[in-house]
C-alpha positions as CSV (number, residue, x, y, z in Angstrom):
1,M,-137.0,-7.4,16.5
2,P,-140.4,-6.2,15.9
3,T,-142.9,-8.0,13.7
4,T,-145.1,-4.9,13.9
5,P,-144.6,-2.5,10.9
6,L,-142.1,-0.2,12.1
7,N,-144.4,2.9,11.2
8,S,-147.1,1.9,13.6
9,L,-144.9,1.0,16.7
10,K,-146.6,2.3,19.9
11,G,-145.0,3.3,23.1
12,V,-145.8,4.2,26.6
13,I,-143.7,5.7,29.3
14,L,-145.1,5.0,32.7
15,D,-143.2,7.4,35.2
16,A,-141.9,10.3,33.4
17,A,-141.6,12.6,36.3
18,S,-139.1,10.4,37.9
19,L,-136.6,11.7,35.6
20,G,-137.4,15.5,36.8
21,E,-137.9,18.7,35.1
22,G,-136.1,19.8,31.9
23,V,-135.9,16.4,30.2
24,D,-136.5,16.3,26.3
25,F,-138.4,13.2,25.4
26,D,-138.1,13.9,21.8
27,P,-135.5,11.0,21.0
28,L,-138.2,8.5,22.2
29,E,-141.1,10.1,20.1
30,Q,-139.0,10.0,17.2
31,Q,-138.6,6.3,17.5
32,L,-142.3,5.6,17.5
33,A,-145.3,6.0,15.7
34,D,-147.4,6.7,18.8
35,F,-145.9,7.6,22.2
36,V,-147.9,8.5,25.2
37,R,-146.4,9.9,28.5
38,W,-147.6,9.3,32.0
39,D,-145.6,11.3,34.7
40,S,-146.5,8.5,37.2
41,T,-148.2,5.3,37.2
42,G,-149.7,3.5,40.4
43,P,-149.7,-0.2,40.9
44,G,-153.7,-0.5,39.8
45,Q,-153.0,1.6,36.5
46,T,-149.9,-0.3,35.0
47,L,-151.9,-3.0,33.1
48,T,-154.5,-0.7,31.7
49,R,-151.7,1.7,30.6
50,I,-149.6,-1.0,28.9
51,Q,-152.3,-2.5,26.9
52,G,-151.7,-1.9,23.0
53,A,-148.2,-0.8,23.6
54,H,-145.4,-2.5,21.7
55,V,-142.8,-0.8,23.6
56,V,-142.8,0.0,27.4
57,F,-140.4,2.5,29.3
58,T,-140.5,2.3,32.9
59,N,-137.7,3.7,35.8
60,K,-139.3,2.4,39.0
61,V,-142.8,1.1,38.1
62,V,-142.9,-2.7,38.4
63,I,-143.8,-4.9,35.7
64,D,-144.5,-8.5,36.9
65,A,-145.3,-11.6,34.9
66,A,-149.1,-11.3,35.0
67,M,-149.1,-7.9,33.4
68,M,-146.5,-9.0,30.7
69,R,-148.8,-12.2,29.9
70,A,-152.0,-9.8,29.5
71,A,-150.0,-7.2,27.5
72,D,-150.6,-9.0,23.9
73,N,-148.5,-6.5,21.9
74,L,-145.6,-5.9,24.3
75,K,-142.5,-6.7,22.5
76,L,-139.9,-4.6,24.4
77,I,-139.4,-3.2,28.0
78,C,-137.0,-0.2,28.2
79,V,-135.6,0.4,32.1
80,L,-134.6,3.9,32.3
81,A,-132.2,2.7,34.8
82,T,-129.3,0.3,35.2
83,G,-131.0,-1.7,37.8
84,T,-133.6,-4.1,36.3
85,N,-135.3,-5.5,39.5
86,N,-138.5,-3.9,38.8
87,V,-138.9,-6.1,35.8
88,D,-139.6,-10.0,35.8
89,I,-136.6,-10.8,33.5
90,A,-137.4,-14.6,33.6
91,A,-140.8,-14.0,32.6
92,A,-140.0,-11.6,29.9
93,E,-137.5,-14.0,28.6
94,A,-140.0,-16.9,28.5
95,L,-142.5,-14.8,26.8
96,G,-140.0,-13.5,23.9
97,I,-140.3,-9.8,25.5
98,E,-136.9,-8.2,25.2
99,V,-135.6,-6.2,28.3
100,R,-132.9,-3.3,27.9
101,N,-131.7,-1.3,30.4
102,V,-129.2,2.0,30.3
103,N,-125.8,1.9,31.7
104,A,-123.3,4.5,32.2
105,Y,-125.5,7.6,31.9
106,G,-124.4,9.1,35.1
107,T,-121.0,8.2,35.6
108,A,-119.8,11.7,36.0
109,S,-122.5,12.8,38.2
110,V,-122.4,9.8,40.3
111,A,-118.6,9.8,40.9
112,Q,-119.0,13.3,41.8
113,H,-121.4,12.7,44.3
114,T,-119.4,10.0,45.7
115,L,-116.0,12.1,46.1
116,T,-118.5,14.7,47.6
117,L,-119.5,12.4,50.2
118,M,-116.1,10.7,50.7
119,L,-114.5,14.4,51.2
120,A,-117.5,15.4,53.5
121,L,-116.7,12.7,55.7
122,A,-113.3,13.0,55.6
123,T,-113.3,16.8,56.5
124,R,-116.1,16.0,59.3
125,L,-118.3,18.8,57.3
126,V,-121.7,17.8,59.1
127,P,-120.3,17.8,62.3
128,Y,-118.5,20.9,62.1
129,Q,-121.4,22.6,60.5
130,R,-123.4,21.4,63.5
131,S,-120.9,22.6,65.8
132,V,-121.2,26.1,64.0
133,Q,-124.8,26.1,64.1
134,Q,-124.7,25.1,68.1
135,G,-122.6,28.3,68.4
136,E,-119.6,26.4,69.6
137,W,-117.0,28.5,67.5
138,Q,-118.7,31.7,68.7
139,R,-117.7,30.5,72.1
140,A,-114.3,29.0,71.4
141,S,-111.4,29.9,73.4
142,M,-109.0,29.9,70.1
143,F,-109.4,30.8,66.5
144,C,-110.7,27.5,65.5
145,L,-112.6,24.1,66.6
146,M,-110.6,21.1,66.4
147,H,-112.6,18.5,68.3
148,H,-113.5,16.6,65.1
149,P,-110.6,14.9,63.9
150,V,-110.1,15.3,60.0
151,M,-108.5,12.7,57.7
152,Q,-106.1,13.8,54.8
153,L,-107.0,11.8,51.6
154,S,-103.6,12.0,50.2
155,G,-101.6,8.9,50.8
156,K,-104.6,7.0,52.3
157,T,-106.2,3.5,50.8
158,L,-109.3,3.6,48.8
159,V,-110.8,0.1,48.4
160,L,-113.5,-0.1,45.5
161,V,-116.2,-2.7,45.2
162,G,-117.2,-2.8,41.8
163,H,-114.8,-1.7,38.9
164,G,-117.0,-1.0,35.9
165,E,-117.2,2.3,34.3
166,L,-118.2,4.2,37.5
167,G,-115.9,2.6,39.6
168,Q,-113.0,3.1,37.3
169,E,-113.9,6.9,37.1
170,V,-114.0,7.1,41.0
171,E,-110.5,5.8,40.9
172,R,-109.4,8.5,38.5
173,L,-110.8,11.2,40.7
174,A,-109.5,9.5,43.7
175,L,-105.7,9.3,42.5
176,A,-106.0,13.0,41.7
177,F,-106.4,13.3,45.1
178,G,-103.3,11.4,45.9
179,M,-104.8,8.1,47.1
180,H,-103.9,4.6,46.7
181,V,-106.7,2.5,45.1
182,K,-107.3,-1.3,45.6
183,V,-110.2,-2.9,43.6
184,A,-111.7,-6.0,45.7
185,A,-112.9,-9.2,43.9
186,R,-116.2,-8.9,42.4
187,P,-118.6,-10.9,45.0
188,G,-119.7,-14.2,43.9
189,K,-117.2,-14.4,41.0
190,T,-115.1,-17.4,41.6
191,D,-112.8,-16.8,38.8
192,D,-111.8,-13.5,40.0
193,T,-108.2,-13.5,41.3
194,R,-108.2,-10.1,43.1
195,P,-108.3,-10.0,46.8
196,S,-111.5,-10.6,48.6
197,L,-113.3,-7.6,50.3
198,D,-112.5,-8.9,53.5
199,T,-108.8,-9.2,52.8
200,L,-108.8,-5.7,51.9
201,L,-110.6,-4.2,54.7
202,P,-108.1,-4.0,57.3
203,E,-106.1,-1.7,55.4
204,A,-108.7,0.5,53.8
205,D,-109.1,4.2,55.0
206,V,-112.3,4.5,52.4
207,V,-114.4,1.8,51.1
208,S,-116.7,3.0,48.2
209,L,-119.4,0.7,46.9
210,H,-120.2,0.3,43.1
211,C,-121.7,-2.9,42.4
212,P,-125.2,-4.1,41.7
213,L,-127.5,-5.6,44.1
214,T,-127.7,-9.3,43.8
215,P,-127.8,-12.3,46.1
216,D,-123.8,-12.2,46.4
217,T,-124.0,-8.7,47.4
218,Q,-127.3,-8.7,49.8
219,H,-125.6,-7.3,53.0
220,L,-122.1,-7.6,51.8
221,I,-121.0,-5.2,54.2
222,N,-122.2,-6.5,57.9
223,Q,-121.4,-6.8,61.5
224,D,-118.8,-9.6,60.9
225,N,-116.8,-7.5,58.1
226,L,-117.3,-4.2,59.9
227,A,-114.9,-5.5,62.9
228,L,-112.4,-6.1,60.3
229,C,-112.1,-2.2,59.7
230,K,-109.9,0.4,61.1
231,P,-111.7,2.6,63.5
232,T,-111.4,5.6,61.2
233,A,-112.3,3.9,58.1
234,L,-115.0,5.9,55.9
235,L,-117.8,3.9,54.1
236,V,-119.7,5.2,50.9
237,N,-122.6,3.8,49.1
238,C,-123.9,5.2,46.4
239,A,-124.8,1.9,44.8
240,R,-127.9,0.2,46.3
241,G,-129.2,0.0,49.8
242,G,-129.3,-3.7,50.5
243,I,-125.7,-3.9,50.0
244,I,-125.2,-2.7,53.5
245,H,-126.7,-4.1,56.4
246,E,-128.2,-0.6,57.8
247,Q,-128.7,-1.6,61.4
248,D,-125.0,-3.3,61.4
249,A,-123.3,-0.1,59.9
250,L,-124.9,2.2,62.3
251,N,-123.9,0.3,65.3
252,A,-120.4,0.0,63.9
253,L,-120.5,3.9,63.7
254,R,-122.1,4.3,67.3
255,Q,-119.5,1.9,68.5
256,G,-116.4,3.6,66.9
257,L,-115.5,0.6,64.8
258,I,-115.5,2.7,61.9
259,G,-114.9,6.7,61.4
260,G,-117.7,7.8,58.8
261,L,-120.8,6.5,56.9
262,A,-122.4,8.0,54.0
263,V,-125.0,6.6,51.9
264,D,-127.1,7.8,48.8
265,V,-129.6,4.9,48.8
266,L,-131.6,2.9,51.4
267,T,-133.2,-0.4,51.5
268,Q,-136.5,1.3,50.7
269,E,-136.9,4.1,48.9
270,P,-138.8,6.5,49.4
271,P,-138.4,5.4,53.2
272,R,-142.0,6.1,54.1
273,D,-141.7,3.7,56.8
274,G,-138.7,5.3,58.3
275,N,-135.1,4.3,58.3
276,V,-132.5,3.4,61.4
277,L,-130.0,5.5,59.5
278,L,-132.4,8.5,59.2
279,D,-133.5,8.0,63.0
280,A,-129.9,8.6,63.9
281,L,-129.2,11.6,62.0
282,H,-129.5,14.0,65.2
283,E,-127.1,12.0,67.1
284,G,-124.1,13.9,66.2
285,L,-122.3,10.9,64.2
286,N,-120.2,11.4,61.3
287,L,-123.2,10.1,59.3
288,I,-124.5,11.6,56.1
289,V,-127.6,10.4,53.9
290,T,-128.6,12.1,50.6
291,P,-132.0,11.3,49.0
292,H,-130.7,9.0,46.1
293,S,-129.4,12.5,44.5
294,A,-126.3,11.3,42.9
295,W,-127.4,10.7,39.5
296,L,-129.5,14.0,39.8
297,A,-127.0,16.2,36.9
298,P,-129.3,17.3,34.1
299,E,-126.7,15.8,31.8
300,A,-127.1,12.7,33.4
301,R,-130.9,12.6,33.3
302,Q,-131.1,13.5,29.5
303,R,-128.5,10.6,28.9
304,I,-130.9,8.2,30.1
305,I,-133.3,9.2,27.3
306,E,-130.8,9.5,24.7
307,L,-129.5,5.9,25.5
308,S,-133.2,4.4,25.9
309,A,-133.9,5.8,22.4
310,K,-130.5,3.9,21.0
311,N,-132.0,1.0,22.7
312,V,-135.2,1.1,20.7
313,A,-133.6,2.0,17.6
314,D,-131.1,-1.0,18.0
315,W,-133.9,-3.4,18.4
316,K,-135.7,-2.1,15.5
317,N,-132.7,-2.4,13.3
318,P,-130.4,-5.4,14.9
């Protein structure tokens, strides 16, 4: 709860451009007496820009303990995302600074993207598109190409890791395709009685990840449990890059231990230093990499602002 008079609260958003074009920031402005919007903020600019602010909004800009200690007025950090790994939570708690994030803002958008990737892998969309671009259909001896095996999702088993609002929406959509859905126990939860991921992997036709990146989920998918998969299994990651050991997953795909891999996230974003999955896109594999775009529907991006404004309102009026 703020000790500063409500009619004098100052706020700053550090990376407004990260939400894309067409976003209306009025709901945030209405909660604050003074609101400064920066499109982007470099590491050396953060401290200067948060000085004097009571409320700071950040999507990906890092706010560490030293910055918090130096920002005398700072009382609330609003993360414009679900993940809070860019904020030193322990330091914030020690300093009495509240941290609030947003959840379930992009459920429909991310679930739609997840199914898009799943369907693209199952139908071998990318390999067939590549074959057409290379003139294979034009030279074919019969009316169609059929050298890339297609999977019918109806009747197949989908294993979900993560069964919050997003996982449940993916389940709903998968059921509409006639799939059987099983949910793995939450990694690190000793009291979760559901089957472990390793137990479910041998029967999985598709695995879809919707869990946060934590010490318990870091490299959750690795060479050991990839060896348990069916050679036709499809792996989809719209969660966080570090949940999959990327080199292990690529090796499994190359060796035919799995049938397809689609990711919307990488361990480093943007991948300025390269990435093994990006390097393999030319190899003709059933491999898809999208640029962290699952959340990009305009409705989802605007919902981030609405939920963040509610976070400020709830903090002001507990």
